[in-house]
N, C-alpha and C positions, 0 to 999 in steps of 0.2 A: 340395441346397438348404438343408438344416438347418444344415450346416457354414458355408455362406456367410453365413447369418443371424447365427450366433454371432460370426463375424469382424467383421461390421459393428457389432454391439452392443459388442464389445470395443474397436474403434477409437473408437466414440463416447464410451465411458466414459474412455478414455485422453485424448481431446481435452478433455473437460469438466474432468478432474483437472488437466491442464496449465494450462488457462486459469485456474482457480481459484488454483492455486499462484502463478502470475505476478501475479494481482490481490493476493493476500495479501502477497507480497513487496514489491510496489510500494507498497501502503498502509503497510506498516511503515516502509519507507525514507522515504516522504514525512513521516510522523509525527514522525520523529527528526531530520529536516533542518530547519535554520532557514529562516524565510520570507525570501526575497530578492526585492526590488522593483527595478525599472528606476529609474535616477536621476531621470527625469522624474516618475515616480509619487511618489517620495519628496519631491521639492521641491514638487510640487503639494499633497502632504499637509501639508507644513509651511506653505506659502503658498498658500492657496486662491485661486482665480480671482476677480478683483474683481467680475465680473458675478454669479456665484452668491452671493458674499458680501454684496453690497449689495442685490440684487433679490430673492433667494430668501426665501420666507416659511416654509421648512421649520423645524420645531421644533428646538431644540438637541438634540445627541446626548449621552447620558449616558455617562461612561467611568469606569473605575477607572484611576488614574494608574499608569504603568509603573514597575516597580522598576528600580534601576540595573543589576541583573544581566541584564535583557532586552536583546535585540539591537536596536541603534539603527536597523537596516535596516527594522524594522517601522514602518508609518506612525504618526505621533503621534496621540493621541486629540483629539477635539473638546472642547468646553467641558463642564465638570462642572456638575451641577445645583446644587452648592454654591459654585461659583465666584462671586466678587463681580462684579457687572455694572454698578454705578452708581458712577462714579469721578469725582472732581474733582481736577485737577492745578492748583495754584496755581503758575503758571509764573513763573520768575525768570530775569532776563537773564544770559547767559554763565556758566551753571552746569551744562551738559549737559541742560538742561530740554527742549530740542528733541529730543534723543535719547530722553529719557524719554517725551515726548509721542507719538513714533512707536510706541513699544511699546504704549501704551494705545490709540492710534488703530487700530493693526493688530488689537488684540484686539476693539475695537468693530466693525470692518469684518468680521472673520472670523465674528463671532457676531450680525451683523445688528442692532446696537444703534443707538440714535438719538444724534445729536450736537447740542449747543448751538452754533449758528453765529453769528458776529458780522456786523454789517452792513458793517464795514470789511474783511471778507475775511480779514485776517491776524490782527488783534487786535481786542478789544472797544473798547478806548480807553485813555486815560491818567489817567482818574479811576476811583475804586472802582466796582466793577460795580453796574449797576442793570438790571432786566429790559428796559428800553427799548432797550438796546444789541443785543438779539437781532435776527437777520434774520427769524426766525419765532418766534412765541410757542409755548410747549410745549403739547402735547396728550396725552391719555392718561396724565395724572398726572405728566408731566415728562420730562426727558431722561435718557439714561444716561451720556453722556460729556461732559466740560467740560474743555478743555485750552488755550484761546487766551489770549494775554497780556491781563492786566488787573490793576490793583491789587486785592488780595484783600479781599473782603467776604463773609464766610461767611453771614450772615444773608440777604443778597440772593440769593446763589447757590443757597442751599437752596430758595428759593421756586420755582425753575425746574427743579429736579432731582427725580427719583423718590425715594421714601423710602429711608432707610438708606444714604445715600451715604457712601463712604469718601473722606476728604480726605488728599491727599498733596502735598508740595512737595519741593524740593531746594535745598541751599545749598552754598557753596564757600568754601574758604580765601580770605579777603579779599585776600591778596597776590597770588596767581595770578589771582584774579577781576579785580583792578584791571588787571593786564597784559593779560589777555584783552579786557576791555572797551575799554581805550585803543586797542589795535591793531585790534580789530573795527570800531569806529566811526571810526577814523582821526582821533582827536582832536587829535594833535600837528600833523597836516597842516592840520586845520581852523583851528588858531591860528597857522598859518604858521611852525611850528616843525619842524625836520628833524633827522634823526640818531637814533641809538640813545637812547631816553629814559633808559637806565640808564648811559650813558657819563659819565665824569667831567666832560666839557665841556658836557653838556646842562644846560639851565636847568630842573631838575626842580621846584623850588619855584614857578617861574613858571608851569609847566604846571598845577600844583595850584591856584594862585590864579585862573587863567583858567577852570578847570573850575567853581570855586565861583561865579565871577561870571556865568558863562554861563547863559542860559535855554534852552539847547539840551536837548532831552529825553534825548538819548544821554549827556550829561554826568552825569545823574542816577544812571546805573548804576554809575559809578565811586566815587560818594561815599555810602557807606552805602546803596547802591542795593538791596541784598537785603531790607533791612527796609522800604524803600519799596515794593518789589514786593509785599511781604506785607501792604500796607495800613497800615503804621505811619508812618514818617516818614523823610525824607532828612536834614534838617539842623535839629535842634533842640538846639543845643549847651548850652542853659540846663537841659536835663533832667538829673536826677541819675542816677547809675548804678543807684540803687534802683528808680526809675521804669522805666528801661530793662529791668531785670531782671524787673519785674512784667509788662511787655508781652510779653517773651520767654516767660515762664511761661504767659501767656494763649495765645500761639501753640501751645505744647505741648499745651494742653488742646483746641485747635481741630483739630489735625491728628492723624490716626491713625498717620501715619509721615512722618518727615522724612529724605530721602535725603541722602547727601553725595556731591559730585561726585568727590572724591579717593578715595572708597571705593565706587565705583559698583557694581561686581560684588557686593560684600558687601551693599550696600543693596538690590540686586535680589533677593537671596536672601530678605531680610526682606520685600520687597514680595510675592514669590511666596507666602510663608506668610500674610501678611496678607490677600491676595486669593483664596487657595485655587486658584491657577493652576498650570499645569504648567511644566516647565523651558523647553519650547518657546515658551511665551507670553512669556518675558522675553529671548529672544534679540534682540540688537540689532547695529547697525552705527553707529559714532560719526558724528555729523554736525557740520558747521561746524568742523572741526579744521583749524588753520593748517598749511600745508604747509612754509612757510619755517621756518628755524632760529629757535627761541625766544630772546628777549632775556631773560637771567636777571638779576634785581635783585641788587645787592650788599647787604650787611648794613645799610648806611646807609639804602638805599631801603626795605628791609624794615621798619626801625624807623619810618620816616616814614609809610609807608602804614598800618602797624598802629595808629599813634597817630591818624592822620587818619580812618581808617575804624573807630574804636574801637566804634561801635554794631554793626557787622557782625561785628567780632571777637568781641564778647560773644555774639552770635547763634550764630556758628559754634562757638565753644568749648562752649556749652551743648549744642547738638544733636550734637556729636561725642561728648560723654559719654553722651547718651541712646542713641546708636547703639551704642557699645561695651557699654552695659548690655544692650541688646536682643540683641546677639550672645552675650553670656554666658548670657542666659536661654534662648537657643535650644538650648544644650547641645552636647555633644561631636559631634553629627552635623553641625554647621555646616561644618566643614572639608570633610567628605566631600561635602556638598551643593555646596559652592563649586567644588570640583575637578571634580565631575560636570558642573555647569553650564558650566564653561569648555571642557570636552571637547565638549559638545553644541554650544556656540556656534562653536567652531573648525570642526567638521564641517559645520555649516549654512553658514557663511561660505565655506568651501571649495566647497561645491556651488553656492553662489550666484555665485561668481566665474566659473564655467563657463557661466553663463546659459543652461541648457537650455530647450528649448521649454516654455512654460507658466509660466516664472518671470517674474513681472511686477514692473516698477519703478514704483511709483505716482507717483514724481516726474515722470514724463513728462507727465502730464495731470491734475494734482491738482485743478485748478479744476473740471473737468467732473464730478469726483466730488461737489464741493460743490453744483453746480448740480443734479446728479441727485437729491440728497437733498431739495432744496427745490422742484423743478419741479412736483410734484403739489400742493404746498401753495400756492405762489404763483408763477404763471406770469409775471406782470409783473416781479417781482423777478429771476427767473431770466434774463429777457430783458435786463434792465438790467446784470446781471453779465456776460453774454456780450458786450455792446456796450461795456463799460468798458475803455477802452485802458490804464488804469492797473492792471489786474488783476495780482496777484502770486501766485505759487505758495506755498502754505503748506507746513509742514514735515511733510507726510504721506508718509512713505517706507516702503519695504519693511521696513527694519530701523530 
């Protein structure tokens, strides 16, 4: 009996020792292996579900930003307590401002921020902003996000925003801007003109004359329209270059950052630093890009457009120099950050193309999001929006 008891005790000790050894080995192995998540989890981490993003009242999660050496398979962090949450985008036509707006809107949705919404659904109006253009007047100290089209008026916009708002905008090379605007708004067709506007047999000067004489709002975008969108002027040929330079300098003082369409990724790196955002916050997919082959201007056309749009040319040259100086001030890490961002963007877009479960495209039902935001504030207005047959989707997209 004594011998049997010793055998049982020995077997029990052996069993405990074996289990403990397996546990220690497993724990050590797990500790040194990278954390791997399923694709669905990774995408949902990058792109939160709209229901939880809009309705959830949970407080923001504090994070420490991941270093570039960390594995991208780890889920990205949520908003930092130091991240800028009050942002005004002075939207300009045909400058990639819609793409920029979606970045800011996605950040606002992800972090349950409030939006200034226009009565006209898509834009506030064609005159400089005033608070009566809002669908709902601000509560709790003002709105977080302002991104819809309207001629810029900083003083009036500040009245409806929370304190310490950051103001940004974007401009574009006037030559490519002209081409984009003419094609997007089908201006040649509107004036019963056909063919490639840059072909030798096209009456290019006639097109410019008709644009100047037209009262069509879309024509304003092609003729010093970027300065017009920024609340300055479209056509004041009697102004001296000194006066124009003073107004551009004033804009520089009013904005915390002016991005450039033809240096979009570089501009986003500066935006990320200005806003204390993560790399994932600035991932994007370009919007409203023409699929057809672009019509390239000849040197003659470039010279004519540059002279014709001389106000926008001065605007663009000024802020191109400002952007280049900011890149220099950023330091030697700028190139590394830019390359890292492009790697992150490529991977996220590759995941998005596969459209796994849980990956939402806000373009499918954007208006319902707008109505969701205002329903509790104004049921009558929400009902009118739902019944309006002229409702158009805004540019709130996944990227």
